[in-house]
C-alpha positions in Angstrom: 15.1 126.1 122.9 18.7 126.4 124.2 19.3 128.5 127.2 21.2 131.8 127.1 24.1 130.2 129.0 24.4 127.4 126.4 24.3 130.0 123.6 27.2 131.9 125.2 29.2 128.7 125.5 28.6 127.8 121.9 29.6 131.3 120.8 32.8 131.0 122.8 33.6 127.7 121.1 33.0 129.1 117.7 35.2 132.1 118.4 37.9 129.9 119.8 37.8 127.7 116.8 38.0 130.7 114.5 41.1 131.9 116.4 42.7 128.5 116.2 41.9 128.4 112.4 43.5 131.8 112.0 46.6 130.8 113.9 46.9 127.6 111.7 46.7 129.6 108.5 49.4 132.0 109.8 51.6 129.1 110.7 51.2 127.4 107.3 52.1 130.5 105.3 55.4 129.5 103.7 58.5 131.7 104.3 60.0 133.4 101.3 62.7 131.4 99.6 66.3 132.6 99.4 67.5 133.4 95.9 70.9 132.9 94.3 72.0 133.3 90.7 74.8 132.3 88.3 75.9 135.9 87.8 74.7 139.5 87.6 72.7 141.7 90.0 71.3 140.6 93.3 68.3 138.4 92.5 66.6 138.9 95.8 64.3 141.5 94.3 62.7 138.9 92.0 60.6 137.4 94.8 57.2 139.2 95.1 57.9 141.7 92.4 54.8 142.5 90.4 56.0 145.5 88.3 58.3 145.6 85.3 61.4 146.9 87.3 64.3 144.5 86.7 64.8 142.2 89.6 67.8 140.4 88.1 70.1 141.0 85.2 73.0 138.8 84.1 76.6 139.8 83.4 76.8 139.1 79.6 75.3 135.6 80.2 72.4 134.3 78.2 71.5 130.6 77.7 72.6 128.7 80.7 72.2 131.6 83.2 70.2 130.5 86.2 68.3 131.6 89.3 67.7 129.2 92.2 65.0 129.4 94.8 65.8 127.6 98.1 62.9 127.1 100.5 63.5 127.0 104.3 61.5 123.7 104.5 60.1 121.2 102.0 57.3 123.1 100.1 54.6 121.9 97.8 54.7 123.7 94.4 52.4 123.6 91.4 52.7 126.9 89.6 55.6 129.0 88.1 55.2 132.6 87.2 57.8 134.5 85.2 57.6 138.3 84.8 59.5 139.7 81.9 61.5 143.0 82.2 60.3 146.3 80.9 62.4 148.9 79.2 65.2 147.9 76.9 66.1 144.7 78.7 65.9 141.3 77.1 63.8 138.5 78.7 64.1 134.8 78.2 62.0 133.1 75.5 62.1 129.8 77.5 63.4 128.4 80.7 64.0 125.0 82.2 62.9 124.3 85.7 64.9 121.7 87.6 63.5 120.4 90.9 65.6 119.0 93.6 63.8 115.7 93.1 65.4 115.5 89.7 62.4 116.3 87.5 62.3 119.1 84.9 59.7 121.3 83.3 60.2 123.5 80.2 58.3 126.9 80.3 57.9 129.1 77.2 57.2 132.8 77.6 55.1 135.2 75.6 56.3 138.3 73.7 56.6 140.2 76.9 58.7 137.5 78.5 55.9 136.4 80.8 54.7 132.9 81.7 52.3 131.4 84.1 52.1 127.6 84.1 50.3 125.2 86.4 51.9 121.7 86.7 51.4 118.6 88.8 52.2 119.2 92.4 55.6 118.1 93.8 57.3 118.8 97.1 60.7 120.5 96.8 63.5 122.1 98.8 64.8 124.1 95.8 64.0 124.9 92.2 66.5 126.1 89.6 65.3 128.2 86.7 67.8 128.0 83.8 67.5 130.2 80.8 67.0 127.9 77.8 66.2 130.4 75.0 66.8 134.1 74.3 66.1 136.3 71.2 68.8 136.3 68.5 71.6 138.8 69.3 70.9 138.9 73.0 74.0 139.6 75.1 72.4 139.4 78.5 69.0 138.4 80.0 66.8 139.9 82.7 63.8 139.0 84.8 61.4 141.3 86.7 59.8 138.7 88.9 59.8 135.0 89.6 57.5 132.9 91.7 57.3 129.1 92.1 54.7 128.2 94.7 51.6 126.2 95.4 49.0 128.8 94.3 47.3 126.8 91.5 43.6 126.6 92.0 43.2 123.2 90.3 46.6 121.8 89.4 46.9 119.1 86.7 47.4 115.6 87.9 50.2 113.5 86.3 48.8 110.5 84.5 45.3 111.9 84.1 44.3 112.1 80.4 41.2 112.0 78.3 40.7 111.0 74.7 43.1 112.3 72.1 41.8 113.7 68.8 43.8 113.7 65.6 43.6 116.3 62.9 45.4 116.5 59.6 46.1 119.2 56.9 44.0 117.2 54.4 42.0 114.0 54.4 44.1 112.3 51.7 44.1 108.5 51.7 42.6 108.0 55.1 40.9 110.0 57.9 43.1 111.5 60.6 42.1 108.7 63.0 44.5 106.5 61.0 47.3 108.2 62.9 46.3 106.5 66.2 44.8 103.2 65.2 47.9 101.0 65.7 49.8 99.2 68.5 53.5 99.9 67.9 54.6 97.6 70.7 53.1 94.7 68.7 54.5 95.8 65.4 51.2 97.2 64.2 50.7 100.8 62.9 47.3 100.3 61.5 46.2 102.3 58.4 48.5 104.9 56.8 47.6 108.5 56.3 48.8 110.1 53.1 48.2 113.8 52.3 46.0 114.8 49.4 47.4 115.9 46.1 48.6 119.5 46.3 49.2 119.3 50.1 52.9 120.0 49.9 53.5 120.9 53.5 51.3 118.5 55.4 50.8 118.5 59.1 49.2 116.3 61.8 47.9 117.5 65.1 46.9 115.8 68.3 44.7 117.5 70.9 43.3 116.7 74.3 41.0 118.5 76.7 43.1 119.2 79.8 46.8 120.1 80.1 49.2 117.1 80.2 52.8 117.0 81.2 54.1 115.5 77.9 57.6 114.2 77.5 58.0 112.2 74.3 56.6 111.7 70.8 56.7 108.7 68.4 56.4 109.2 64.7 56.2 106.4 62.1 56.9 107.6 58.6 55.6 106.3 55.3 55.7 102.6 54.5 57.8 103.3 51.5 60.8 105.7 51.3 59.5 107.5 48.2 61.3 109.0 45.3 63.7 111.2 47.3 65.1 108.5 49.6 68.4 110.2 49.9 66.9 113.1 51.8 65.3 112.0 55.2 61.8 113.1 55.9 61.9 115.7 58.7 59.7 118.2 60.5 59.0 120.3 63.6 56.9 119.5 66.7 55.0 122.6 67.8 53.3 122.6 71.1 50.5 124.9 72.1 52.6 126.3 74.9 54.7 128.0 72.3 57.6 125.6 72.4 59.0 123.5 69.5 61.4 120.6 69.0 63.1 119.7 65.7 62.6 116.2 64.3 65.7 115.8 62.1 64.7 112.5 60.5 61.6 110.3 60.4 62.1 106.7 59.6 60.2 105.2 56.7 59.5 101.5 55.9 58.0 98.9 58.1 60.3 99.0 61.1 60.8 101.1 64.2 59.8 104.7 64.0 61.4 107.8 65.4 61.2 108.5 69.1 62.0 112.0 70.4 62.1 112.5 74.1 62.2 116.1 75.5 62.0 118.1 78.6 58.5 117.8 80.0 56.1 120.7 79.2 52.5 121.4 79.9 50.4 121.2 76.7 47.0 120.5 75.3 48.1 120.0 71.7 51.1 119.1 69.6 51.4 119.6 65.8 53.9 117.9 63.6 54.7 120.0 60.5 56.5 118.0 57.8 59.1 119.5 55.5 57.9 117.5 52.5 54.8 115.8 51.3 54.8 112.3 52.8 52.5 109.9 54.6 52.5 108.9 58.3 51.7 105.5 59.7 51.4 106.5 63.4 51.8 109.6 65.6 51.6 109.3 69.4 52.4 111.5 72.4 53.4 110.2 75.9 53.3 111.8 79.3 56.1 112.2 81.8 56.4 109.0 83.7 55.6 106.8 80.7 58.3 105.0 78.7 57.5 104.9 75.0 57.0 101.3 73.6 59.7 99.6 71.6 59.0 98.1 68.2 59.4 94.3 68.1 62.6 93.0 66.4 62.0 91.7 62.9 65.3 91.9 61.1 68.7 90.2 61.3 69.9 89.8 64.9 73.2 88.7 66.5 73.8 86.6 69.6 76.4 84.2 70.9 76.9 81.8 73.8 80.5 81.7 75.0 82.3 78.4 74.8 83.9 76.5 77.7 87.5 77.2 78.5 88.7 73.7 78.2 91.9 72.4 79.7 94.4 75.1 80.6 97.8 74.1 81.9 101.4 75.1 81.7 102.0 72.8 78.8 99.1 74.1 76.7 99.8 75.6 73.3 100.0 79.4 73.8 97.1 81.5 72.5 99.7 84.0 71.2 103.4 83.7 70.6 105.3 84.7 73.7 107.6 87.7 73.6 110.7 88.0 75.8 110.4 90.5 78.6 106.6 90.7 78.3 103.5 89.1 79.8 101.3 87.4 77.2 98.3 85.1 77.3 98.7 81.3 77.0 95.2 80.2 78.0 92.2 80.3 78.2 91.3 82.1 75.0 89.5 85.5 75.4 85.8 85.2 76.1 85.9 81.6 77.3 83.5 80.3 80.0 84.8 79.6 83.4 82.9 78.2 86.4 84.5 78.2 89.9 88.0 76.8 90.1 89.9 78.2 87.1 93.5 77.9 85.9 95.0 80.8 83.9 98.5 80.6 82.3 100.5 83.5 81.2 103.9 83.6 79.5 106.7 85.5 81.3 110.5 85.3 81.6 111.5 82.4 83.8 111.4 83.2 87.5 109.0 86.1 87.1 106.6 86.5 90.1 103.1 87.5 89.0 99.8 88.3 90.7 96.2 87.9 89.5 93.7 90.6 90.4 89.9 90.7 90.0 87.1 92.9 91.1 84.9 91.1 93.6 81.9 93.3 93.3 82.4 95.8 96.1 82.6 99.6 95.8 84.5 100.3 92.6 86.2 103.4 94.0 89.9 103.8 94.6 92.8 101.9 93.0 92.6 99.2 95.7 89.1 98.0 94.7 90.6 95.0 92.9 91.9 92.1 95.0 94.8 89.8 94.6 93.3 86.3 94.2 96.3 84.2 93.0 100.1 84.4 92.8 102.6 82.4 90.9 106.2 82.3 89.7 106.9 81.4 86.1 108.7 78.1 85.6 111.8 77.3 83.5 109.8 77.3 80.4 108.4 80.8 81.1 104.9 79.7 82.1 103.1 81.0 85.2 100.1 79.0 86.3 97.5 80.9 88.4 94.7 79.1 90.1 91.7 81.1 91.4 88.1 80.6 92.4 85.8 82.7 90.2 82.9 82.1 92.7 84.2 85.1 94.6 83.7 87.4 91.5 80.4 88.6 90.0 78.7 86.4 87.5 79.1 87.4 83.8 82.0 89.1 82.0 85.1 88.8 84.1 88.5 90.4 83.6 91.6 89.1 85.4 94.5 91.5 85.5 97.9 89.8 85.7 100.7 92.0 86.9 104.3 91.5 87.8 104.4 91.2 91.6 105.1 94.7 92.8 104.4 96.8 95.9 102.8 99.4 93.6 101.2 97.7 90.5 100.5 100.3 87.8 98.1 99.2 85.0 99.0 102.3 83.1 102.5 100.9 82.4 103.0 100.1 78.7 105.5 98.0 76.9 107.6 95.4 78.7 106.2 96.2 82.1 102.5 96.2 81.1 100.0 93.8 82.7 98.1 91.3 80.6 94.3 91.3 80.8 92.5 88.0 80.6 88.9 88.5 79.6 86.6 85.5 80.4 82.9 84.8 81.1 82.1 83.7 84.6 79.2 81.3 85.1 79.9 81.1 88.9 79.5 83.9 91.4 76.6 86.0 92.3 74.5 88.3 90.1 76.0 91.7 90.6 74.0 94.7 91.8 73.5 97.0 88.8 71.8 100.1 90.0 71.5 103.2 87.8 72.1 106.6 89.2 69.5 108.6 87.3 68.2 111.7 89.1 64.8 111.1 90.8 61.8 112.4 89.0 63.0 112.0 85.5 61.2 109.7 83.0 62.8 106.6 81.6 62.6 107.1 77.8 64.9 104.4 76.5 66.0 101.2 78.2 68.3 98.7 76.4 69.1 95.8 78.7 70.6 93.6 75.9 68.5 90.6 77.1 67.9 89.3 73.6 69.6 89.1 70.2 71.0 92.4 69.0 69.1 94.1 66.2 71.7 96.0 64.2 72.6 96.6 60.5 75.3 98.7 58.9 73.1 101.6 58.1 70.4 100.9 60.7 67.8 100.1 58.1 65.4 97.4 59.3 67.1 97.4 62.8 67.1 99.0 66.2 70.7 100.3 65.8 73.2 101.3 63.1 76.8 100.0 63.0 78.2 103.1 61.4 78.5 106.6 62.9 75.4 108.6 61.7 77.1 111.6 60.0 75.8 113.4 56.9 79.3 114.9 56.3 81.4 111.7 56.4 81.5 107.9 55.8 80.8 107.1 59.4 84.2 105.6 59.9 87.0 106.9 62.2 89.9 105.5 64.2 92.6 103.0 63.1 90.3 100.1 62.5 87.1 100.0 60.4 83.7 99.4 62.0 82.5 96.1 60.5 79.2 95.4 58.9 77.5 92.9 61.2 76.3 91.0 58.1 80.0 90.2 57.3 80.1 87.9 60.3 83.1 89.7 61.7 81.7 89.1 65.2 82.3 92.6 66.4 78.7 93.3 67.6 76.6 90.7 69.5 74.8 90.0 72.7 76.3 87.3 75.0 74.0 84.9 76.9 71.1 87.3 76.3 72.5 89.5 79.0 75.3 91.7 77.7 76.3 93.6 74.7 79.8 92.7 73.5 81.7 94.9 71.1 84.9 93.2 70.0 88.0 94.3 68.1 89.9 91.4 66.6 92.1 90.5 63.6 90.6 89.4 60.3 92.4 88.3 57.2 93.4 91.2 55.0 95.6 91.0 51.9 96.4 94.7 52.2 98.1 94.6 55.6 101.8 93.7 56.0 101.2 90.6 58.2 98.1 89.4 56.4 95.7 90.5 59.2 94.0 93.7 60.2 91.7 94.6 63.1 88.1 95.5 62.8 86.1 97.4 65.4 82.5 97.9 66.4 80.0 100.8 66.9 76.4 101.0 67.9 74.2 104.1 67.3 70.6 104.7 68.5 69.6 106.2 65.1 70.1 105.0 61.5 72.7 106.8 59.5 70.2 109.5 58.5 69.4 110.3 62.1 66.0 108.6 62.4 65.6 106.5 65.6 65.9 107.5 69.3 67.1 110.8 70.5 66.5 113.0 73.6 66.5 116.7 74.3 67.9 117.8 77.7 68.4 114.2 78.6 70.4 112.1 81.2 72.3 109.3 79.4 73.8 106.5 81.3 75.5 103.2 80.5 77.1 100.4 82.6 80.3 99.2 81.0 83.4 97.0 81.4 86.6 97.1 79.4 88.1 97.0 76.8 91.8 96.7 77.9 95.0 97.0 75.9 97.3 99.7 74.5 95.5 101.6 71.7 91.9 100.6 72.6 89.4 103.5 72.5 86.1 102.6 74.0 83.5 105.4 74.3 80.0 106.3 75.2 78.9 109.6 73.5 76.2 111.6 71.9 75.7 113.8 68.8 72.9 116.2 67.9 70.5 114.7 65.4 70.9 117.5 62.7 74.5 116.5 62.2 73.4 113.1 61.1 70.4 114.1 58.9 72.0 116.6 56.6 75.4 118.2 55.9 76.0 120.9 58.4 78.9 123.3 59.2 78.3 122.8 62.9 77.8 119.8 65.3 77.6 119.3 69.0 79.3 116.3 70.6 79.1 115.1 74.2 81.6 112.5 75.2 80.1 110.9 78.3 83.3 108.9 78.6 86.3 108.2 76.4 88.7 105.5 77.7 92.2 104.9 76.4 93.6 101.4 76.9 97.1 102.5 77.8 95.7 104.0 81.1 92.9 102.1 82.7 92.8 104.3 85.8 91.9 107.5 83.9 89.0 108.8 81.8 88.0 111.7 79.6 84.8 113.6 79.7 84.4 116.3 77.0 82.2 118.4 74.8 82.9 119.7 71.3 81.3 122.5 69.3 82.5 121.4 65.9 82.6 124.3 63.3 81.9 127.0 65.9 82.9 130.5 64.6 84.1 131.7 67.9 87.5 130.2 68.8 86.6 130.3 72.5 83.4 128.5 71.9 85.1 125.9 69.7 87.6 125.3 72.4 84.8 124.6 74.9 85.4 121.0 74.3 89.1 121.0 75.1 89.7 117.4 76.6 88.8 117.1 80.2 90.9 114.1 81.0 91.5 112.7 84.4 94.8 110.8 84.5 93.6 109.2 87.8 89.9 109.4 88.3 89.9 107.8 91.8 87.8 104.8 90.5 88.9 101.2 90.1 90.6 100.0 87.0 87.8 100.3 84.4 89.1 97.2 82.5 88.5 95.1 85.6 85.6 96.7 87.5 82.2 97.6 86.1 81.3 101.3 86.2 78.3 103.4 85.2 79.0 106.5 83.2 76.5 109.3 82.9 76.0 112.7 81.4 73.1 115.2 81.9 72.6 117.9 79.3 71.1 121.2 80.3 70.9 124.5 78.5 74.5 125.4 77.6 76.1 122.8 79.9 76.8 119.1 80.7 77.4 117.3 84.0 79.4 114.1 83.9 79.3 111.3 86.5 81.0 107.9 87.3 79.0 105.6 89.5 76.7 108.6 90.4 79.5 110.9 91.5 80.1 114.1 89.6 83.6 114.0 88.0 83.5 116.9 85.5 81.3 119.7 84.2 81.5 121.5 80.9 79.9 124.8 79.8 79.3 126.6 76.6 77.9 123.6 74.7 76.0 124.8 71.7 72.8 123.3 70.2 71.7 121.9 73.6 68.1 122.6 72.6 68.3 119.9 69.9 67.7 116.2 70.6 70.9 114.0 70.9 71.3 110.4 70.0 73.8 108.1 71.7 76.7 105.9 70.4 78.7 103.1 72.0 81.9 102.0 70.3 85.2 100.2 70.6 87.5 102.0 68.3 91.3 101.8 68.0 93.9 104.6 68.1 92.6 107.9 69.1 96.1 109.3 68.8 97.7 106.5 70.7 99.8 103.5 69.4 97.9 100.2 69.2 99.5 97.0 70.5 97.1 94.2 71.4 99.6 91.4 70.7 99.6 90.2 74.3 96.0 88.9 73.8 96.2 88.0 70.1 94.7 91.3 68.9 91.5 90.7 70.7 89.8 93.1 73.2 86.2 93.2 74.3 84.0 96.0 75.6 80.9 94.7 77.5 77.8 96.8 78.2 75.2 95.7 80.7 72.6 98.4 79.8 71.9 101.8 78.4 69.2 104.0 79.8 68.1 107.5 78.8 65.9 109.8 80.9 64.3 113.2 80.4 
């Protein structure tokens, strides 16, 4: 038996331990976050409010209004609670949480404007809550309370999932299990489910036992298009958290299905409600952190290997007829392979001093990021021979800008003083670093690296991409040169060396043009012309691009909402990640358009946001990454990860958007590509989309 003295000592230790434990708990109690808002009343009253008194009300701001919580130190969070306002105030129907790590979470409220959602734990310094939906007719929005903390008793774990159960509106031709018996990555969708006779509005539902942070869905339509092939099959995804996502078109036939990425949300079920009686080959849901599989290529594809430059010297036959007072290309021809020591010849008036500039792979910021690598003076025959070592430049597509020697070279000069751009393919040099700048915490939903032959067809049928603009209200053509059908062998769309996409504009024989030639152009869309393919809601879209130079070129990376492609619509939303105009290779445009908006102010939301000088290196010579992040009501634009523009009042942001890459001509500017024989190339290293 312990002595009384030992009992006293043990008691003291227990008391001391209890005191220490209490102290530790007190020290770990997180301090209240500071609160800011986009507009309206002081949002500080939101924190800790448990009644229906309004804690924050906007000033005539609805979708896009936000509240931000900033924590005094990094804080683990796993629960969000929204408390709707009482009285006559209007609460949000949904909100998008953006965490400082880059991830997002969509939260849907009940009829009272309330929501309480547990999610996988993450450590943050701030959280922004952006209003994503409001009732029709709302002119402002209010909240009574807002909490984002670590109070979940048993938070879900990302990546943990149990078995998925499939249900259908009718048994039809096969049991519901046919919806998940395939392996799309291997080109196998297993058995096909077809609804029973009389089941005119069929649905399919996937359920699982515990909440998952879902971020994308793949749907494979019927194996045959059916009797009404002119009308794409469509539907709505309805999640058990109350949210929904429109599926504007579902691909039929035996090729790639429709992939819809969206802002992650916590759910235990998703139901696809079809707008017409049709079968489904496969239906799958994917969690945040998982990239949906790609369907293997099985149609016509296009790839080229560039040809060696051959001998290039001052006496070589010129690639184009020289013009007095102007720099023009003699040799090598556009797209030729070079490897190390390279000779380039341009035509210029006799005695003209010229300089050759290339990007050597350093930071592509500032107008001085391209280096002079060779100089020459044109001889009595008007030929300037420039010799350079391409080993100093990155491997792959290489553009050499040849200017008249000047203290202040200006690539934006047109006409007689314009530079000539020599586009080649460099087999020497080092592999360039090609980092993306996607926000941390987002899920990679689509990754096109162009490391194999390009799968494309005019309409997108039987291919990964369409070569026409998906647009239910037009022919899919625009600009001063038609987008060619890849099957015509015009050579406008192809991969090069299984590493890059090349979109080329070049002359083709044409009896209708004055000089017997006309240019064709190229476009690539991530859906077919009906809008079935890949699209993302609230996504971050990014591409790494080089070129295409020359007055009148109009390369662009942009997005459209899927409904505009699927059926004629009075309205459409367009996001121009970047539009480039060949007469000014130091500038760029970043724009949104609300086509068909009734409100003149709203329709003008997309007034061109063009930067005459964007403080980045010549985009025809240096590679750049161009990105855009769509959030409720707004878009943020980046070049090489730096924000260069923002745009608000974008409509239809809750819809999925598909992406397009194109090299068009015109865009309101005169076209003159005679210095390079009418040829100009846009190269794309990769396209990546996140949600």
